[in-house]
C-alpha positions in Angstrom: 6.5 -149.1 53.9 2.6 -147.5 54.3 1.6 -145.6 51.7 1.2 -142.0 51.8 -2.1 -140.1 51.0 -2.1 -138.3 47.7 -2.5 -134.7 47.5 -6.4 -134.9 46.9 -6.3 -137.1 50.0 -4.5 -134.8 52.2 -6.3 -131.8 51.1 -9.9 -133.5 52.1 -8.4 -134.3 55.7 -7.3 -130.8 56.2 -10.4 -129.7 55.0 -12.6 -131.9 57.0 -10.5 -130.3 60.2 -10.6 -127.0 59.1 -15.0 -127.5 58.5 -14.8 -129.5 62.1 -12.9 -126.3 64.0 -15.6 -124.5 62.3 -18.5 -126.0 63.7 -17.3 -126.1 66.9 -16.5 -122.7 66.8 -19.9 -122.0 65.9 -21.5 -124.4 68.7 -19.3 -122.2 71.0 -20.5 -119.0 69.5 -24.2 -120.4 69.5 -23.9 -121.5 72.9 -22.6 -117.7 74.1 -25.3 -116.1 72.2 -28.4 -118.1 73.3 -26.9 -117.5 76.8 -27.0 -113.8 76.1 -30.4 -114.0 74.9 -32.1 -116.4 77.3 -30.3 -114.1 80.1 -32.2 -111.0 78.2 -35.6 -112.6 77.7 -36.1 -113.8 80.5 -34.8 -112.0 82.3 -37.4 -109.2 81.2 -40.1 -111.7 81.3 -38.8 -112.1 84.9 -38.7 -108.6 85.7 -42.0 -107.9 84.6 -43.6 -110.6 86.6 -42.1 -109.4 89.5 -43.0 -105.4 88.9 -46.5 -106.8 88.1 -46.3 -108.5 91.5 -44.8 -105.4 93.2 -47.7 -102.6 92.6 -50.5 -105.2 93.6 -52.3 -103.1 96.3 -52.6 -106.3 98.3 -49.1 -106.7 98.5 -48.3 -103.5 100.2 -50.9 -103.7 102.7 -50.1 -107.2 103.3 -46.4 -106.4 104.0 -47.7 -103.8 106.2 -49.7 -105.6 108.5 -48.6 -109.0 109.6 -52.2 -110.9 109.3 -52.2 -109.9 105.6 -49.2 -112.5 104.9 -51.7 -115.2 103.5 -53.1 -112.9 101.3 -49.7 -112.5 99.8 -49.1 -116.0 100.0 -52.2 -116.4 97.4 -50.8 -113.1 95.2 -47.3 -115.2 94.7 -48.6 -118.1 93.6 -51.2 -116.6 91.2 -48.2 -114.5 89.4 -46.4 -118.0 89.5 -49.0 -120.0 87.9 -49.9 -117.2 85.6 -46.0 -116.7 84.4 -44.3 -120.1 84.2 -42.0 -119.2 86.6 -40.1 -121.8 88.7 -41.4 -119.9 91.9 -42.5 -116.5 93.0 -41.5 -114.9 96.5 -42.0 -112.2 98.7 -39.7 -110.9 101.4 -39.8 -108.0 103.7 -37.2 -105.0 104.0 -34.8 -107.5 105.5 -35.0 -110.2 102.8 -36.5 -112.6 105.0 -39.3 -114.5 103.0 -42.4 -114.2 104.0 -44.1 -116.7 101.5 -43.9 -120.4 100.3 -42.3 -123.3 102.3 -39.4 -121.3 102.6 -41.0 -118.7 104.9 -38.8 -117.3 107.7 -35.5 -117.9 105.8 -33.2 -115.5 103.6 -33.4 -115.4 100.3 -29.8 -115.5 98.2 -29.2 -112.8 97.2 -25.7 -113.0 95.6 -24.4 -109.6 94.0 -28.2 -108.3 94.0 -28.8 -104.9 94.8 -32.8 -106.0 96.0 -32.7 -104.9 99.2 -31.3 -100.6 98.4 -34.6 -100.6 96.5 -33.3 -100.9 93.3 -34.8 -104.2 90.4 -31.9 -106.5 89.2 -31.9 -109.2 87.3 -28.4 -111.9 87.2 -27.8 -115.2 88.3 -27.3 -116.7 91.8 -25.8 -120.3 92.8 -27.2 -121.9 95.8 -26.6 -125.7 95.1 -28.0 -125.0 91.6 -27.7 -122.2 89.1 -31.4 -120.0 88.8 -32.0 -116.6 86.7 -33.4 -114.2 89.5 -35.3 -111.1 89.3 -35.8 -108.7 92.4 -38.2 -106.0 92.3 -38.1 -103.5 95.4 -42.1 -103.2 96.9 -42.5 -99.6 97.9 -45.2 -98.1 100.3 -48.2 -96.5 99.1 -47.9 -94.1 101.2 -44.5 -92.4 101.4 -42.8 -94.5 98.6 -40.3 -96.0 101.4 -39.2 -99.7 100.6 -41.1 -102.3 102.7 -40.3 -106.0 100.8 -39.0 -107.3 97.8 -40.6 -109.9 95.0 -38.1 -112.7 93.9 -38.9 -114.3 90.9 -37.0 -117.1 89.6 -36.4 -119.5 86.7 -33.5 -122.5 86.8 -30.9 -121.6 84.5 -30.3 -124.0 81.5 -27.5 -126.4 81.4 -25.0 -126.6 78.9 -26.5 -129.9 77.7 -29.6 -128.1 77.4 -28.1 -125.4 75.4 -26.5 -127.6 72.8 -29.6 -129.5 72.4 -31.6 -126.5 72.0 -28.8 -125.5 69.0 -28.4 -129.2 67.9 -30.9 -128.5 64.9 -28.5 -125.3 63.6 -25.2 -127.3 64.3 -26.2 -130.5 62.5 -27.3 -128.0 59.4 -24.0 -126.2 59.7 -21.9 -129.5 60.1 -23.7 -131.3 57.0 -23.3 -127.6 54.4 -20.0 -127.2 55.3 -18.7 -131.3 55.4 -20.3 -131.1 51.6 -18.4 -128.0 50.9 -15.7 -128.9 52.4 -15.4 -132.2 50.6 -16.2 -130.5 46.9 -14.1 -127.5 47.7 -11.2 -130.2 48.4 -11.7 -132.2 45.4 -11.7 -128.8 43.0 -9.1 -127.1 44.9 -6.9 -130.8 44.8 -7.6 -130.6 40.9 -6.4 -127.4 40.4 -3.4 -127.4 42.3 -2.5 -130.8 40.5 -2.5 -129.6 37.2 -0.6 -126.7 38.0 1.9 -129.2 39.4 1.7 -131.1 36.4 0.5 -134.4 38.2 3.1 -134.4 41.0 2.8 -134.9 44.5 4.3 -133.1 47.4 6.9 -135.7 47.7 7.9 -135.6 44.3 7.5 -131.6 44.0 10.4 -131.1 47.0 12.4 -134.1 45.5 12.7 -132.0 42.3 13.6 -128.9 44.4 16.4 -130.7 46.0 17.6 -131.7 43.0 17.5 -128.7 41.5 19.4 -127.0 43.8 21.9 -129.3 43.8 22.2 -129.6 40.1 22.4 -125.5 39.8 25.0 -124.8 42.4 27.1 -128.1 41.7 28.0 -127.0 38.1 31.2 -124.5 37.1 29.1 -122.7 34.5 26.6 -120.0 35.5 23.2 -120.3 35.1 20.6 -117.7 35.4 16.4 -117.7 34.8 14.3 -114.9 34.3 10.3 -114.7 33.8 9.0 -112.9 31.3 9.3 -109.2 33.3 12.8 -110.3 33.4 13.1 -110.3 37.1 15.1 -113.4 38.3 13.6 -116.8 39.0 16.8 -118.5 39.8 20.9 -118.0 39.6 23.1 -119.8 41.1 26.8 -119.1 42.5 28.6 -118.8 39.5 26.4 -116.5 38.0 26.5 -114.2 40.6 29.8 -114.1 41.0 30.7 -113.4 36.9 27.6 -111.0 36.7 28.5 -109.0 40.2 24.9 -109.7 41.6 23.5 -109.2 44.9 23.4 -112.4 47.2 19.3 -111.6 47.2 19.2 -111.3 43.5 15.8 -113.9 42.9 13.2 -111.9 42.5 14.3 -108.5 41.4 14.7 -107.3 37.7 17.3 -107.2 36.1 16.9 -103.9 35.0 17.6 -102.6 38.5 20.8 -104.9 38.9 22.9 -102.0 37.5 24.1 -104.3 34.4 26.0 -102.8 31.5 24.2 -102.3 28.4 25.3 -105.4 26.5 25.2 -107.8 29.2 21.3 -106.6 29.8 20.7 -106.9 25.9 21.8 -110.3 25.8 19.7 -111.6 29.3 16.7 -109.7 28.1 17.0 -111.4 24.3 17.9 -107.8 22.7 20.6 -109.2 21.5 20.2 -112.8 20.0 22.4 -115.3 18.7 24.7 -118.1 20.2 28.0 -117.5 21.7 27.3 -113.9 22.6 30.7 -112.8 24.3 30.6 -110.1 26.3 33.0 -107.9 28.6 32.2 -107.5 32.3 34.3 -105.5 34.4 37.9 -107.3 33.9 36.1 -110.4 32.8 35.5 -111.9 29.0 31.7 -113.9 29.2 30.0 -116.0 26.6 26.7 -116.3 27.0 23.9 -118.1 25.5 20.6 -117.6 26.2 17.4 -120.3 25.7 13.5 -118.9 25.8 11.3 -120.9 27.8 7.7 -121.9 26.1 4.9 -123.6 28.8 2.1 -124.5 26.8 3.6 -122.7 23.7 3.7 -119.2 25.5 6.8 -117.5 26.6 7.1 -117.4 30.3 10.8 -116.6 30.4 14.3 -117.6 29.9 17.4 -119.4 30.8 21.1 -118.2 30.3 24.0 -120.1 30.7 27.4 -118.4 31.2 30.9 -119.0 30.9 34.0 -117.7 31.8 36.4 -116.7 29.2 38.7 -114.7 30.7 41.8 -117.0 31.4 41.2 -117.8 27.4 41.2 -114.0 26.1 44.5 -113.9 28.6 46.4 -116.8 26.5 45.0 -115.0 23.3 47.0 -112.0 24.3 49.8 -113.5 25.0 49.4 -115.7 21.7 49.2 -112.1 19.9 52.6 -111.6 21.0 54.0 -114.5 19.7 51.8 -113.7 16.9 53.4 -111.3 16.5 56.9 -112.6 16.5 56.2 -115.1 13.8 54.4 -111.9 11.3 58.1 -110.4 12.0 60.0 -113.6 11.4 57.9 -114.2 8.3 58.2 -110.8 7.1 62.3 -110.3 8.1 62.2 -114.2 5.7 60.6 -112.7 3.1 62.7 -109.6 2.8 66.0 -112.2 3.4 64.9 -113.9 0.2 64.7 -110.9 -1.7 68.2 -109.8 -0.5 69.6 -113.1 -1.1 67.8 -112.9 -4.9 69.5 -109.6 -5.2 72.5 -110.5 -3.7 73.0 -113.5 -6.1 72.0 -111.5 -9.4 75.0 -109.2 -8.7 77.5 -112.2 -8.3 76.3 -113.2 -11.6 76.8 -110.2 -13.2 80.1 -109.7 -12.0 79.5 -106.7 -10.0 81.3 -107.9 -6.4 81.7 -104.1 -4.9 78.0 -103.6 -5.3 77.6 -106.6 -3.8 79.8 -105.3 -0.9 77.7 -101.9 -0.7 74.4 -103.4 -0.9 75.4 -105.6 2.4 76.8 -102.9 4.6 73.8 -100.7 3.1 71.0 -103.0 4.1 73.1 -104.1 7.5 73.3 -100.3 8.4 69.3 -99.5 7.3 68.2 -102.7 9.6 70.8 -101.4 12.6 69.2 -97.4 12.1 65.6 -98.8 12.9 66.3 -101.3 15.9 68.7 -98.1 17.5 65.7 -95.4 16.6 62.8 -98.1 18.0 64.9 -99.2 21.2 66.5 -95.5 21.7 62.8 -94.2 21.8 60.8 -97.3 23.3 63.0 -99.0 26.1 60.6 -101.5 27.2 62.0 -104.6 25.4 58.2 -106.3 24.8 56.6 -103.3 23.4 59.9 -102.7 21.5 60.1 -106.3 19.9 56.5 -105.6 18.7 57.2 -102.3 17.1 60.1 -103.7 15.3 57.9 -106.4 14.2 55.1 -104.1 12.9 57.7 -102.2 10.9 58.7 -105.4 8.9 55.0 -106.4 8.7 54.4 -102.9 7.2 57.5 -102.8 4.9 56.1 -106.0 3.6 52.8 -104.6 2.9 54.0 -101.3 1.5 52.9 -98.9 4.9 55.3 -96.5 6.1 55.4 -97.0 10.1 57.5 -94.7 12.4 57.8 -93.6 15.8 57.4 -90.2 16.2 60.3 -88.1 17.7 58.2 -87.4 21.1 58.1 -90.7 21.9 59.9 -91.9 25.6 59.4 -94.7 27.0 61.3 -96.5 29.7 61.3 -100.0 30.4 57.9 -100.5 32.3 59.5 -102.1 35.5 60.7 -98.3 36.3 57.7 -96.9 36.3 55.3 -96.6 39.7 53.7 -99.6 39.9 54.8 -100.7 36.4 55.4 -104.1 35.6 54.7 -107.5 33.7 50.8 -106.7 33.4 51.4 -103.1 32.4 53.9 -104.0 29.9 51.3 -107.0 28.4 49.0 -104.0 28.3 50.6 -102.3 26.3 51.5 -104.7 24.1 47.9 -105.5 23.4 47.4 -101.9 23.0 49.5 -100.8 20.7 49.2 -104.2 19.0 45.7 -103.7 18.1 45.8 -99.8 17.0 48.4 -100.4 14.7 46.5 -103.4 13.4 43.4 -101.5 12.8 45.9 -98.7 11.2 46.9 -101.4 8.7 43.2 -102.4 7.9 42.0 -98.8 7.5 44.6 -97.9 4.6 46.1 -99.6 1.4 49.3 -99.7 0.3 51.4 -96.0 0.0 49.2 -95.6 3.6 51.2 -93.9 6.5 51.0 -94.9 10.5 52.5 -92.7 13.4 53.1 -93.8 16.7 53.5 -92.0 19.9 54.0 -93.5 23.3 54.5 -91.1 26.1 55.5 -92.0 29.7 55.4 -89.6 32.9 55.0 -90.7 36.3 51.5 -91.6 36.1 50.7 -93.0 32.9 51.4 -94.1 29.6 50.0 -92.3 26.8 49.5 -94.4 23.4 48.7 -92.3 20.2 48.1 -94.0 16.9 47.2 -91.9 14.0 47.2 -93.3 10.1 46.5 -91.4 7.2 43.0 -93.1 6.4 39.6 -91.3 6.3 39.2 -91.9 10.2 36.5 -92.4 11.5 33.0 -90.4 11.8 32.1 -88.5 14.8 28.9 -90.4 15.1 30.7 -93.4 15.5 33.3 -92.1 18.1 31.6 -94.1 21.3 29.9 -96.6 18.9 33.6 -98.2 17.8 34.4 -99.0 21.3 31.1 -101.5 21.9 31.4 -105.1 22.0 30.2 -106.5 19.3 30.5 -103.7 16.7 32.8 -103.7 14.0 33.3 -101.1 10.5 34.0 -104.3 8.8 31.2 -106.0 6.6 30.4 -108.9 7.8 31.8 -109.0 11.4 29.0 -108.4 13.6 28.5 -110.4 16.5 31.6 -112.5 17.7 33.8 -109.7 16.1 34.5 -106.2 16.6 36.4 -107.0 20.0 39.6 -105.3 19.4 38.7 -101.6 20.0 36.2 -103.0 23.0 39.5 -104.5 24.6 41.5 -101.9 24.6 38.6 -99.8 26.4 38.0 -102.4 28.7 42.0 -102.4 29.9 42.5 -98.8 29.4 39.4 -98.4 31.8 40.5 -101.2 34.6 43.4 -99.4 35.0 41.5 -96.3 35.4 42.2 -94.8 32.1 40.2 -94.5 28.7 40.7 -94.0 25.2 38.9 -92.0 22.8 39.4 -91.6 18.7 39.2 -87.9 17.1 38.8 -88.6 13.1 42.0 -91.2 12.1 43.9 -90.6 15.8 43.5 -92.9 18.7 44.4 -91.9 22.2 44.9 -94.3 24.7 45.9 -93.6 28.2 47.0 -96.3 30.9 48.1 -95.2 34.3 51.2 -97.0 35.1 49.5 -97.6 38.9 46.4 -100.2 38.6 43.0 -98.4 40.0 40.7 -100.3 39.2 39.5 -103.4 41.5 39.9 -106.7 39.9 
């Protein structure tokens, strides 16, 4: 396999080729300029010779008298010898030569206007090219046209013109080659430094490998420069971030990204495994600054889609609520067994019967009350579970009498998705309320549905959220609990994501949270 030229060799050949083209262009321009200069200067000289001869009194008299033609020969030869022209001849008014060896012949006129009584300088080709001046001779008495002085000089050939410009062309060529070689070496050195010593074929290979790897991995990858302009992005990152296909070269600030997502991508928020909610997706981002020779030149951020895992987490939350219920009920059952055992040991058999009856009635009353107001099985089971958990923690949980929720399958657009969303929203709001109050506190839950939406209201007896934090508590990563910044603080953010995704909203006023979930899914997934 033949060895390829290095980058420096390729640039040297390219520069030499450019220098050669420039020299040829200069040669063409020089020849053209020399041709124009020759026509101008030599034409003016030939015209001047002709004008001097045309005003000679001997010439005027000789043209009017056929016997004076011999004198014309002397004047013409003298003018030729003095001026250095190739020939000087005199013609009559019809253009017939009256002097020289070609006497009696018509002089070649070409495009000349000399026979009209006007001077003319131009090129005539009659076997060989000549630069010729035609100067009219006028009668000294009445000024009529009586003849013409023809002064000619051979036109230089292309070889002659190149020979005249050869010295300059050689100078241009030597200087151009020297500058081209030095410039090529300096440029090659500069490019080699900027490309880290890689040859073009190696750079092409790296680009091909980068593109293959970039679009072949499942994780999203996005690179930015120091001005936050996108320098590289793969298909997965475009999908997760909702970017335009032509995002490369554009600033992240112009992409319409959500505030927290933009903060992580630009480095305003730092840390590993930053969790961000974007539309209906849960994304985990890891941003790594890129340093070149110790200077930050941009960053590379990887993105992982955790949406499916979050959905599984929501399903596990339902299982956790059930487990909490079973644990709380088991604890309560153990306490009741201890009470029954004590009454039996005391011989209070009638009291045992009354205790069991009373306890059973209380449990059945709670179940009847919850299922009467909340007829969706999943949400009813959640609230019953929370009631047992509240009793264990010494908290009073009640469902307001205005609550009215049919089975969500009966609502327009309702279904398993709405049921799961309600379980997540109510479960998180009730858990937040339990965390906000201590034993002896109260929590009220209201769930009301109409033909278009379900309104969930959770109110507790705690201090509530300060008005200044009414919006911030729903931000991703924010938590009112100590030490829970960063990954935590997703509960309320998740609630807002669910509500907004359905086309609803969630607000807080003190200790009262109100979530509105349209039964028909309005947002586009």
